[in-house]
N, C-alpha and C positions, 0 to 999 in steps of 0.2 A: 341632108338627107332629113327627114321628118321619121321621127321613131314611137312608137308608143311609150307613153307614160310608165315607170316602174310600180304606178298604181293599178294601172288598168291591165298589165301582164300578169299580177299579181291576180288580178280579180279571174282573168281569163284562165290562168290556171286550176283557180281554186272553184269556179263557177262551175263551168263545164264538165268536169269530172262528178261534180257533186248532182248535177242534172242529169247525166248519164247515170249515174247509181239509183236518183229517183225514179227515174224512168224506169228501169230496170225493177226496182221495187217494187213499181206500181204494175207491172205486168206479171210479176211472181205474186203479188198480192191479188191478182186476179185470177190467174190460173189456180191458186189455192182456193181462192173462193168459190170459183166453180167445179174446182176437186170435189171440196167437203159436202155441196150443194148436192152434189153427184152420188155423191155414200150416201147422203142421207135418202135420198130418194128411192135409191135402189135398194136399202135396207127395208123400205115401208113395203116397195114393189113385192118383196121375198117374203115378209109379213104377211101379204094379202095371198101369196099363194101358199104358204105355210098354211095357214088359215082356211082355204078352201081344199087344200088336200085332205084337212080332217072332218070336212063334211061330205066325201067319198064315200060310199058304200055298193056294194056287190046284191042285188036283189034277184033271184031265179037268174042266176049267169049273166047279167046284164047290171054295169055300172050307171050308177045315178050319183045328182049330186043333190043332196039334201040341206035344201040353203034356205032358210026361213025368208020370209020376204023382208021383214026388216034387216035382215042381216044382210038380204043383198042390195036394200035402200043405202045403207051404211056403206056397201062396199061401191058401189057406183058414183058416191058423193063425196066428194076431198075438195071442199074449199072451190079455188080457183077452176082445178084440174077437173074434166072430165076421165072416168075409168071405167075399163072393157076388159072383158076376160072371157076365154073359151076354154073349154075342158073335154077331151076328147082320151078313146082309148088306143091301145096300140095298134088296132085296125083302124083307126083313123075316122074313126064316126066320133062326131061331134053330140056329145050328149046333152051341152049345158053350155051357152055363151054363144059371143057371136062366131059365125064359122071364120070370118075375114081374120080370125088369127092364128091361125092353124099352121103354125111354122115350126114345124119340127126338123127340120134341114135343118137350123142353124144349131143344135145341140149336138157336139159328137159323143160317140157312146160312153166313154169314161166319165162324163161330165155331169153333174144331177143338177145344175142350174147355169144358167148365163143369160149378162143381159145385153141389150142391143137396141139401138135407136131403129126405128122401123116408120112407115108411112103407112099411115090408116085415113082415109076419105081423105087425101088429099094433104096432111096435116103430119110433120114430123113430132113423131112419140117416141117415150122411155117404156121398154117392154121387157118382161121378165119371163123364159122360157123355163117351166119346172118340169122333172122327169119323180114321177114318187111310184110305190106300186103299193096295192092292198089287195089280199087274199091271193098270193101271187099274182096277181094281173096287174102291168105296168098300164100308167097313165101319163098324160101329159097337159100341163097348166099353163096359159099363159095371162099374163094381167099386162094392159099397157094402159101408159097414164100420160095425157096431156104434159106440156115443159112449162108451163106458165108459174107454178108456183115454184117450181124446181128455177126458172131463172130467177123470180121474184127474189127467193131466198138468197142466191149468188150474187144479186147486186147487193142486198142488204149486206152479205158478211164484206164484200169486195168495200162498199160505202166505211161499213165501222173501220177497216184495215186504212182504207184511201183518207180520209179526214184526221186521225192522229199525224199519218205520216206529211201529212200537208202544211200542218200546222208544225211539226217536227221542221220539215225544208225551211220553212219561212223562219223560222227561228234561227235554225245555220246559217242562212244566208245574211241576215241580220247581225249573227255573230262575225260572219265572214268579214261583214261590209267594214264591222267596229272593229275588229282586230286588226285588220290591213288598215285601216285609217290612224289605227293608234301605233302600230307595228312601225309605220311610215314615218311616225311625228317626229325622229330624231332627223330624220332626214328634211323636214321642213325647217328644223330648227336651226342646222348645218345652216340649211340655205340661207333662213333669214340672220343669222348671225354675222354671215359669208357680206349679204346685202347691205345692212347697216354701217358695214365701215367704209370710210374714204378710204383716199388712195392713198392715204400715208399713213394708215394703222394697217401695220406690220406684226402687230404682236403676233404670238401663236397664238393656234384652237385649244381650248381646253379637251384634253385626252382622256382623262380618267373617268368622265360622267357619261360617255359615249358608249353605244352597244362596239360589242366585239367584231360587229359585222363591218362597221365603221371606222373601228380605227387606223386599221390600214390607210384609208381614204383622206382621214386627219391626218395622218402621220406624213402621208406626201404632199397635203396641202401646207402643212410645217415648215414639211424641206423647203418649199418652196417658198414660203415666205420668206422663212430664214436666206437662202439665196438672193431673193429681191431686194432686202435687206443691205444684207452684204454687197449687192451689187451698187445699190443708190448711193450707200456709204459710200463705194472707193470712186461711183461718179461724180460725188459732192467733195470729196476728198481730189478727184484729177481738176476740176474746174477751179475751187482753190489755188491751186498749184501751178495751173494755166496760169490763170488772171497774175499770180504772184512774179510767173517767168515772164509774161508777155509785158508788167507795167516797167520792167527795169529795162530796155532797150528801149522803149517807146517813150518813155520818162528821158533816155539818154539824147535822144535823137530828137525830142521837143527842144531841151536844154542848148545843143550844139546849133538848132535851126534860130532860138530865143537870140543867144548869144549873138551870132552873124548877124541878124537884123540891129542889133545895139550897139556893134562893133565891127564893121565890115571886115572880114581878113586881108591881110595882107596878099595869103595865098590862096587866092579860090579853087584851084585843081586840088591843094590839098586837103581843106575843109569837105570838096563833092569826094573825095576818095576817102575820107571817114565816115560820111553821110552813106558814102553807097556801100561802107563795108559794114556800118550799124543797119544799114534796111535786110542786106543780105542774110546776117544772122536772121533778125528779127523774122523776113521771109521763111527760113528753113526752119527757126522755131516753131513759127504757124503748120507749116507742112508737117513736121513730125507730128505735133499736138492733133492736127485734123488727122493723120494716118493713124497714130494710135488711137482717137477716140475710134474712129471707122471700125477698127480692128476687133476692139472690148466688147462692141455690142454686133460682132458679127457671129456665128455660129457655121458649121461645116454644113450644112443645107441650104444657105445663105447665098453659096457663088457655086459658079459653074466646075466642075471638077472631069479634066481631061487628064490625057497620058500627056506626059511631060517631057521632052528630054535636057534631064536634069546639065547635061555638058554640053549643049549646045546652049541653054539658057544663060551659065555659068560665061562661057567667054564671049557670049555678045554684052554682057552685064559689065565684066572685067576689063571690057577696049577703055572704057575712059579710065578706068584707076591707075592701069599701067602708065598713062601717059602721066596722068596726076603724081606717081610714085617717081616715075621719073625726071620731073620737075623738083621733087623734094630731094633726090638720091635714096629712092627706099626702091628696094630691088623686088618685081612679085615672081615668085616661082611658080608650075604649074605643074602638076601632076594627076591627067583627068583619065578615066575611062569611060567611056559611052554605058549612062545608066538612065533608066528612065524610073519615072515614079508615077502617081495619078495627084493630081492638086491647080493650083490655079496659079499659071504662068505670071501673071501681075503680082501677084503676091510672094512669088520665090522669087522674081527678081529684085524687089524691095527688099526683100530678106539677106540676101546675097549682097545687094549694094550698101545696104547701112554694117553688114558684117567687113566690106571691104571697105569702106570710108570709115568706121571704129578703129583699124588696123593701119591703115596706111597714114592716118591724122595722128594716132599716137606712137606711132614707131619713129625713131630717129633718124636723120640722114647719116645715109650709109647702112642703115638696116635692112630686114630683111624681112618679106610677108610670105609664106608659104601655102598654096592652095591646093588641097589634095581633093579627089574624088575618085570614090573605090566602091563595088559591089562583089564582092566576092563570098561574104556571106553575110552583109548585111548593106544596104546602100548608104553611106556614110560622106558626110562634106565635115572637112577638116581647115579651117582657115586659120595659121599660128603665124605668131610674128614675135622677133625678141626686141619688142621695146622694154619701157619700163617694170611691165607686168603690171599686175594687181597684188596687194597684200592678201595673207592666207584669209582673212578676218573678213573681207572684205570679199572673194569669192561668192558668198552665199548669197549678197545682196545686189550682183550684177542682173539688170533687167529690168529692176525696181525703176518705176518711173520718176525722172526728176534725180536718181539718185546719182550723185558724182564724189569721184573722189577726194579724198580731204588733201588737201594742198596740191590742187590739182590745175598745174598752168595752161593747159593747151585748152583753149574755147568750146563750149559745147553745150549743149540741153540735156542730158543724162536722157534722151528718149531712144536711142537710135539702138541701144541693145532689149528694150521695154518692146518694142515695136517687133524684132527682132525674136523673140519669146511669145510674143502672141501670134504670131505666123507659123511656128511652130507647133503649135497649139492646136491651133485650126487643122494643121494637118497632119494630125495625131501622131507626130516627130517627139524627137526625146531631144533635148538641148542639153550638155555639160559645160561647164566651165573649168578650166584648170590652168593648171602654167606651163607654160611652152616648156622646148628641151632647155636641160641644165638648169631648170626653175627658174628661166629667162622669159619675159613676154608673156603673153597668153594665149593660150589655145582651145577653141570654141569646135566642139564637136555635136554634130548635128544627125541623128540617126533617124532614115527615112523607113516608110513600107516599100519595097524592090515591085518593080516591075519588070520582065525580063525584055529584054530588047530583041 
């Protein structure tokens, strides 16, 4: 399944919040600019209303506005905007200005002035309603102004804030891009370090110079390289040992055939029996080698795990060894409880077969092999014989491929117990080699995970 690169994820998580912050900042800048412009123009309207109020007089009981023509012209001219006004007394009589601006109803009794957007001549304008008093008489003043100048001022303030903010945003984006690129450079270096290596270069990767975030990854890779190195070394040793083990019987078989070709034997059946025995030992060795090689390169997830009736598998496998033991004079005893576990039936048969073969093969005639299976506290398989046993210093080496006891007389290839150890590993079981009863023979105990029947 395709996934985003780490660089893309970092950029998404950094640039999206930055974009939202910049957009929020732009909106804030716009409303700040508009608020500043409105306040500035409202203050101008208030000053105009105050200036007009200073020119109001009472003559003969009537209010008049003594506004010189020059002052009137200055009042009505304000750059881009048109200014209009109206003045009326408390009786509602407009004595100066535009009567359409008589809007006293928008002022509360406790207010001296109020600002409001109004519509005049089909155009929205900003207006102030001002209440004043002179010689005991109240009057009202309305000053209205179009919004062109205010909008222009708001746009100028907004641009003055937005341009530096945009420059800052571009610089921030560049810093983020460079920062992410620089921050991920150790990952690229690690990738290049791994990709440049050949399949035979299993040296550990340098951890000291790596960032602390990459240290666990590099440590895990180094552990994997160490395990691979050990596995390859074991594989090479196995090939060398296998070649050595196979060379001897094959050379003997070749020699026997060459001698027979030069000097035909008097007893051909004897020669054929010898060749058959040598061929059988070679076949057994090859089968054991293949089994061990397969098991050493197998993990638990590579084979099917099913519920196994271990008692039934054991009885089925042991049938051949009962007759084999009888021919040799070795008695097999069984004490089996119904027990189940999870695993591979094929592998468990091979495990039991190798254990019984080893026990019957190395037990002297007249000896005994006891097989017990119990699952009281833990599922445990025990195969014990009263044969010659194993010296104390050799117990720990049992299960090592091609390991044979010193001065061992019985023919073998030293792979049976190695196969048993690998199968127990794959099943998560525990195997223990010990002396048998009365310090005689060998006792092999394997503890499995129990499954109730």
